[in-house]
TIPA-770853 format. One line per 5 residues: their letters; for each residue z, y, x of N, C-alpha, C. Coordinates in steps of 0.05 Angstrom, whole numbers. Atoms other than C-alpha are relative to their C-alpha. Layout:
# residues N
a	Z/Y/X/Z/Y/X/Z/Y/X ~ ...
//
This chain:
# residues 269
myfll	-3/27/-5/1044/789/-301/-27/-6/20 ~ 19/3/-16/1003/764/-244/-7/-32/3 ~ 14/29/2/959/699/-240/-13/-8/29 ~ 12/11/-30/942/660/-175/-21/-22/-5 ~ 23/18/4/873/631/-180/-6/-16/26
latal	6/19/-26/866/572/-131/-31/-10/-4 ~ 28/15/2/792/554/-118/2/-27/11 ~ 3/29/-12/778/481/-112/-31/-4/8 ~ 31/4/-7/714/454/-80/-13/-21/-17 ~ 16/19/21/665/424/-128/-18/-14/19
gadph	16/12/-20/633/374/-86/-16/-19/-22 ~ 19/19/13/575/323/-107/-7/-22/21 ~ 6/22/-16/563/253/-84/-29/5/14 ~ 24/-1/-13/502/255/-33/-20/-15/-18 ~ 20/13/16/438/232/-72/-27/6/2
lshtr	31/-6/-7/363/227/-66/-8/24/-30 ~ 11/-21/16/333/292/-101/-29/-6/-8 ~ 28/4/8/264/260/-107/-4/-32/-2 ~ 7/35/6/234/189/-127/-26/-6/7 ~ 30/7/-5/161/200/-106/-5/17/27
lvtan	6/-14/-28/135/216/-35/-31/2/3 ~ 26/-7/-3/63/243/-22/-8/2/33 ~ 12/-7/-26/21/237/40/-30/5/-2 ~ 27/-8/3/-45/268/51/-10/14/27 ~ 11/-10/-26/-95/290/102/-24/21/-2
ghgva	23/-16/3/-136/342/69/-23/-9/-13 ~ 23/11/8/-188/297/45/9/-17/-31 ~ -9/15/17/-146/252/-2/31/1/-2 ~ -24/2/1/-78/238/-28/18/-26/-8 ~ -10/22/9/-33/178/-38/32/4/-7
vfnad	-29/-9/9/36/175/-74/15/-29/-2 ~ -19/23/3/93/125/-67/22/9/-22 ~ -13/-6/23/129/121/-135/30/-20/2 ~ -22/18/5/205/95/-135/19/10/-22 ~ -14/-11/24/222/123/-205/18/-26/-11
dsska	-12/23/6/243/50/-217/-1/-17/27 ~ -7/5/-29/278/25/-153/-11/-32/5 ~ 14/32/0/253/-49/-174/-28/0/5 ~ 28/-3/-2/184/-26/-176/-13/22/18 ~ 4/-24/-19/178/20/-116/-24/-6/17
vlnhf	24/5/-10/102/17/-96/-14/26/0 ~ 17/-16/3/45/60/-86/-18/-3/-24 ~ 13/0/24/15/76/-151/-19/24/-5 ~ 16/-19/3/-32/137/-137/-15/6/18 ~ 16/-3/-20/-90/147/-95/-28/18/-15
sdhly	23/-17/10/-143/205/-105/-15/14/20 ~ 20/-13/-21/-203/235/-71/3/28/6 ~ -3/-29/-5/-177/307/-79/29/7/-2 ~ -26/-11/2/-114/345/-67/8/13/-28 ~ -3/-14/21/-119/382/-130/-1/-14/-27
qqyda	2/10/23/-114/362/-199/-24/5/-19 ~ 24/-12/14/-170/402/-226/-9/22/15 ~ 11/-24/-16/-217/449/-189/1/29/-16 ~ -2/-25/19/-221/498/-249/0/-12/-27 ~ -2/6/27/-214/498/-323/-22/-13/-9
ssvpt	23/16/13/-282/471/-337/-9/-24/16 ~ 8/24/-19/-283/415/-282/15/-26/-11 ~ -12/23/11/-268/345/-292/31/-5/15 ~ -26/6/-16/-195/326/-273/-4/-23/19 ~ 2/15/-18/-186/289/-214/10/-30/-7
wnllf	-10/27/5/-181/213/-221/20/-13/18 ~ -15/20/-17/-124/169/-202/-14/-29/4 ~ 19/24/-6/-164/110/-171/17/-20/2 ~ -16/28/-8/-103/63/-160/23/-5/-21 ~ -21/10/16/-59/24/-207/19/-5/16
dtyfg	-25/5/-19/-14/-3/-153/-12/-21/24 ~ 10/20/-29/-18/-36/-83/30/-7/12 ~ -25/5/-16/38/-72/-47/-1/-26/19 ~ 0/21/-14/55/-127/0/22/-25/-14 ~ -19/23/7/88/-201/-12/6/-14/22
lsaeg	-11/19/-24/125/-253/26/5/-27/-9 ~ -8/28/2/131/-327/33/18/-6/21 ~ -22/9/-26/192/-348/77/25/-10/-14 ~ -30/13/6/260/-384/72/4/-13/-28 ~ -1/10/23/240/-423/13/-7/15/-26
scgwl	5/-16/22/220/-369/-31/-26/20/3 ~ 25/-17/-2/157/-330/-50/-3/22/-22 ~ -1/-22/21/145/-263/-88/-14/21/11 ~ 15/-30/-11/121/-189/-80/25/17/6 ~ -22/-11/-9/161/-140/-47/-4/27/-18
tseag	3/-29/19/171/-82/-99/25/13/2 ~ -24/-12/5/244/-71/-95/8/17/23 ~ -6/-15/-25/265/-15/-45/31/0/7 ~ -28/-3/-10/329/-8/-1/1/27/17 ~ -1/-27/-10/314/63/21/-27/5/8
ygyle	26/-7/-7/256/105/37/2/30/5 ~ -2/-28/-6/239/175/66/-26/7/19 ~ 21/-11/-17/194/212/118/10/-7/27 ~ -7/2/-26/190/201/192/2/26/8 ~ -3/-28/-3/214/266/217/-24/16/12
gsnvl	22/-16/-10/163/319/227/-30/-12/-1 ~ 28/10/3/104/278/202/-8/-5/-31 ~ 8/7/26/70/254/140/-2/-24/-11 ~ 0/26/3/87/186/149/24/-12/-19 ~ -18/10/19/128/148/93/10/-21/9
wvdrt	-7/29/-6/174/95/109/17/-12/-24 ~ -9/11/26/203/43/58/14/-25/11 ~ -13/23/-11/255/-7/77/4/-21/-25 ~ -6/20/21/261/-73/36/9/-24/18 ~ -19/23/-15/305/-139/51/-12/-23/-14
rgnlk	9/22/10/287/-210/38/19/-20/20 ~ -13/20/-13/343/-255/62/6/10/28 ~ -6/-12/-26/351/-250/140/-23/15/10 ~ 26/-13/-10/281/-212/145/2/28/-6 ~ 5/-30/3/283/-137/153/-28/8/-4
iteyi	29/-11/6/221/-104/124/2/30/-1 ~ 1/-31/1/200/-34/137/-33/1/-2 ~ 30/-10/0/130/-7/113/-3/28/8 ~ 7/-33/-12/96/58/141/-29/4/-17 ~ 18/-8/14/49/95/95/-7/25/10
wspme	8/-28/-7/5/155/116/-32/0/-4 ~ 26/-8/-4/-59/191/113/-8/6/29 ~ 4/-14/-25/-84/199/184/-17/25/0 ~ 17/-25/-3/-115/267/198/-24/-10/13 ~ 24/10/-18/-163/227/247/-22/-11/-16
lahpa	17/13/16/-196/192/192/-19/18/-18 ~ 15/-21/15/-221/258/156/-16/-14/-22 ~ 15/14/24/-238/216/95/25/-4/-21 ~ -24/8/20/-198/200/27/10/-32/7 ~ -5/29/-4/-163/141/57/33/1/12
fahll	-25/-2/-13/-90/120/82/4/-27/10 ~ -3/28/-15/-64/65/128/28/-9/-16 ~ -20/15/9/-10/15/102/10/-18/19 ~ -12/23/-16/33/-24/151/25/-15/-8 ~ -27/10/1/87/-71/148/10/-14/25
hient	-12/10/-26/135/-92/204/24/-17/-12 ~ -18/16/10/179/-151/195/17/-11/20 ~ -17/15/-18/240/-176/235/20/-16/-9 ~ -25/20/6/288/-232/238/26/10/9 ~ -23/-8/-5/353/-210/238/25/-22/0
gssti	-19/17/4/386/-274/227/7/-17/28 ~ -5/15/-25/412/-328/279/-12/-24/3 ~ 18/22/-5/357/-379/274/-26/6/-4 ~ 29/-5/8/284/-384/269/-5/-3/-29 ~ 7/1/26/252/-368/205/-33/-11/-1
dnvrv	26/16/-2/192/-419/197/-22/8/-21 ~ 18/-5/16/124/-407/167/1/23/-23 ~ 2/-26/12/127/-337/148/-32/11/-11 ~ 26/-10/8/67/-311/109/3/22/-18 ~ -4/-28/11/56/-237/89/-30/-5/-19
sslhn	26/-8/14/5/-220/28/-2/26/-8 ~ 0/-28/10/-21/-159/0/-18/-6/-26 ~ 16/-2/25/-52/-139/-70/-6/27/-2 ~ 12/-30/-2/-95/-77/-85/-13/-8/-27 ~ 16/-3/27/-109/-64/-158/-8/27/-4
yhigd	15/-25/8/-156/-9/-165/-16/3/-25 ~ 9/0/28/-183/22/-228/-26/22/5 ~ 24/-22/-5/-255/56/-208/-26/-16/-20 ~ 24/11/17/-299/20/-265/2/22/-27 ~ 5/-14/27/-320/48/-332/27/1/-16
dnqgt	-26/-3/16/-267/75/-384/3/-25/-15 ~ -4/17/20/-236/21/-420/29/6/-8 ~ -25/-9/11/-183/48/-468/18/16/16 ~ -16/-16/-21/-165/102/-416/6/-12/25 ~ -12/7/-22/-152/55/-359/-22/-3/23
nndne	19/0/-23/-221/57/-320/1/-27/15 ~ -2/26/-16/-220/-17/-300/-20/-15/-15 ~ 22/19/10/-282/-44/-338/-24/-1/20 ~ 21/0/-18/-346/-65/-299/8/4/22 ~ -8/1/-26/-316/-76/-233/-11/-24/12
nisws	11/25/-15/-342/-121/-176/14/3/25 ~ -13/-1/-25/-300/-146/-118/-8/-20/19 ~ 8/20/-21/-325/-181/-58/17/-1/28 ~ -12/-2/-27/-307/-193/14/-24/8/23 ~ 24/-4/-25/-350/-164/77/19/7/21
dglve	-20/-7/-19/-296/-165/134/23/20/-10 ~ -19/-13/13/-251/-134/84/-4/0/-32 ~ 4/3/26/-243/-127/10/-16/26/-6 ~ 17/-22/7/-299/-84/-22/2/-2/-30 ~ -4/0/25/-285/-62/-93/-23/23/-12
qgtnt	16/-22/11/-341/-23/-136/0/-3/-28 ~ 4/-1/23/-350/1/-198/-29/-1/-10 ~ 32/7/2/-418/-28/-225/-13/26/-10 ~ 18/-20/10/-435/36/-266/2/28/14 ~ -11/-25/-9/-392/88/-232/-11/7/29
gfvin	6/-1/-29/-419/76/-162/25/6/20 ~ -25/-6/-15/-346/86/-137/8/-26/18 ~ -6/21/-17/-325/42/-79/30/1/14 ~ -22/1/-17/-256/22/-49/-5/-18/18 ~ -1/21/-23/-253/-14/19/29/2/4
vhplv	-26/11/-15/-191/-51/43/-6/-12/24 ~ 9/4/-29/-201/-53/116/27/-14/15 ~ -23/11/-15/-150/-102/150/-2/8/31 ~ -10/-8/-28/-115/-76/214/0/-24/22 ~ -3/27/-15/-98/-145/235/-20/-19/-15
dadsy	16/23/11/-147/-203/217/13/-17/-22 ~ -12/14/20/-132/-233/154/-7/-33/1 ~ 9/31/-1/-126/-311/152/-8/-15/-26 ~ 9/8/26/-142/-316/79/-4/23/-17 ~ -3/-17/21/-158/-275/18/-11/-8/-20
gcdsv	10/10/27/-179/-281/-55/-1/26/-18 ~ 4/-21/22/-197/-240/-119/4/-11/-24 ~ -1/13/25/-175/-296/-171/25/0/-4 ~ -27/6/4/-104/-292/-197/17/3/20 ~ -15/-1/-27/-75/-264/-131/29/5/-11
ydkvn	-29/-3/1/-10/-242/-165/17/-26/-3 ~ -16/19/8/7/-305/-196/-1/-23/24 ~ 2/23/-22/-19/-352/-136/23/8/22 ~ -16/-6/-19/26/-313/-86/30/-5/-14 ~ -25/9/13/86/-321/-136/7/-30/0
scevl	-1/28/0/72/-392/-135/-6/-13/25 ~ -2/9/-29/74/-397/-59/-31/-12/7 ~ 26/10/-7/-3/-416/-59/-15/19/25 ~ 20/-12/-17/-55/-398/-4/-21/8/-11 ~ 27/-12/13/-110/-356/-24/-26/-17/9
dstcn	18/18/-8/-174/-394/-21/-24/11/16 ~ 18/-13/-17/-218/-343/19/-32/0/-18 ~ 25/-6/17/-273/-340/-37/4/27/-17 ~ -4/-24/12/-285/-272/-68/-29/9/-6 ~ 26/-16/10/-346/-246/-108/1/-2/-31
ssgtd	-4/6/31/-328/-233/-182/-1/30/-13 ~ 5/-23/18/-344/-183/-236/12/1/-26 ~ -14/0/30/-310/-161/-300/19/21/-5 ~ -20/-19/8/-251/-124/-325/25/-2/18 ~ -25/2/-14/-190/-105/-279/0/-19/21
mvggm	1/16/-22/-210/-139/-214/21/7/19 ~ -23/-6/-17/-153/-146/-166/-5/-20/29 ~ 0/14/-23/-156/-171/-93/23/-1/19 ~ -22/3/-18/-113/-192/-38/-3/-12/29 ~ 3/10/-23/-104/-214/33/24/-13/7
qwmlg	-24/18/-10/-56/-265/69/-2/1/33 ~ -2/3/-27/-31/-266/141/18/-20/6 ~ -16/19/-11/2/-324/174/12/7/23 ~ -13/-8/-25/55/-302/221/14/-18/12 ~ -11/22/-11/83/-369/230/27/1/4
diptg	-31/4/-7/157/-382/260/7/26/12 ~ -11/-21/-19/193/-318/277/30/-7/10 ~ -23/8/-10/250/-331/323/22/20/-7 ~ -19/-19/2/317/-294/322/-6/28/21 ~ 8/-24/-18/303/-219/346/-28/1/-2
gdgwv	28/-1/4/227/-233/331/-8/14/-21 ~ 12/-18/24/183/-191/291/-36/-4/0 ~ 24/2/4/112/-184/267/-11/24/-15 ~ 18/-19/12/59/-134/242/-23/-7/-12 ~ 28/-1/17/5/-129/193/-5/27/-12
gvvqg	8/-29/15/-32/-70/159/-30/2/-6 ~ 27/-5/9/-94/-45/125/-3/34/-1 ~ 6/-27/10/-134/21/112/-11/-9/-26 ~ 13/-2/29/-152/37/42/-10/23/-4 ~ 13/-21/3/-205/82/29/-19/5/-23
fssae	24/-2/22/-254/111/-25/-25/14/9 ~ 25/-12/-3/-325/128/-22/-18/3/-24 ~ 17/0/25/-377/148/-75/-27/-9/4 ~ 26/9/3/-448/134/-88/-6/-25/15 ~ 1/28/-8/-442/62/-72/-2/-4/32
dtttv	-2/6/-25/-426/70/1/23/-19/14 ~ -19/18/-5/-392/9/25/7/-2/34 ~ -6/4/-29/-392/20/104/11/22/13 ~ -10/-22/-19/-363/89/123/29/-6/-1 ~ -26/8/-4/-292/68/113/5/-15/19
palat	-6/22/-23/-291/3/153/-10/15/25 ~ 8/-11/-28/-329/42/208/20/22/10 ~ -24/-20/-7/-279/102/206/24/-14/8 ~ -24/14/-7/-221/52/209/-5/-15/26 ~ 5/10/-28/-251/14/266/-2/20/20
nwqta	-1/-25/-27/-261/78/309/25/11/1 ~ -30/-10/-3/-192/102/290/18/-18/13 ~ -20/22/-14/-158/36/312/-8/-3/26 ~ 5/2/-30/-196/31/376/13/-26/15 ~ -16/25/-12/-168/-41/390/31/6/4
rqpee	-30/-1/0/-95/-14/380/14/-17/-23 ~ -13/14/21/-44/-57/346/14/21/-21 ~ -10/-20/21/-13/-30/285/25/22/7 ~ -19/-14/-10/50/-9/320/-8/26/23 ~ 14/-23/-13/11/32/367/-14/20/-14
llna	10/-20/19/-27/66/311/21/18/-9 ~ -20/-14/8/41/88/285/15/19/19 ~ -14/-17/-19/67/114/349/-18/18/16 ~ 21/-18/-16/0/148/373/10/32/-5
//
């Protein structure tokens, strides 16, 4: 008796094989986490590529709780945390993340520029009006939640100070660690008091910032104004780490790297 075995193609639907993307420049590493597609944000930044230098050394600290952009437009306000796709620009360490809000197409770009030669990364947002009419009073916000203070039940967010000096400056009061958030486009307002809630409530940040305590969080805002059909706008920041209470290195490096270029020029350099 003979049996004829017919092979059938076993196919699988295309799907993402990963939900976390990494960008690094040899000095620091940032991680975009889309494990939850409704909370797809940057939530890891460290000043070393390795988790632990050797068995006796202190593990590398994740300095970042999360950071992301927000939007006020078309009668609604809120944070941009849901993703509509993500990946790498071909042949680069540049991550892209697509998001949508009504007739506005939003693409973020995140990468650690090799030229900075420092634990730092750039985070840009490009917004386009794909609708048939002008969208009025568009405002973009940002939130930056770092944990660089003393240990507070394992979260390292106690005894922090945050202030403004041509950008956000957060310091661990006792650790000496510093995070600079340097705007690549001049911010129209900023704040460090209830940033998350104020943006959700469509408020303009009051441009005062000098606070100390537990879990200090800062943010910026850019007033892009009216965006016509087919029009667009860009905002962006460089975020970087320094130790030993050094508050000037990251802004100086970011300024030298930018050299008067606009965000889209930095991306295409």
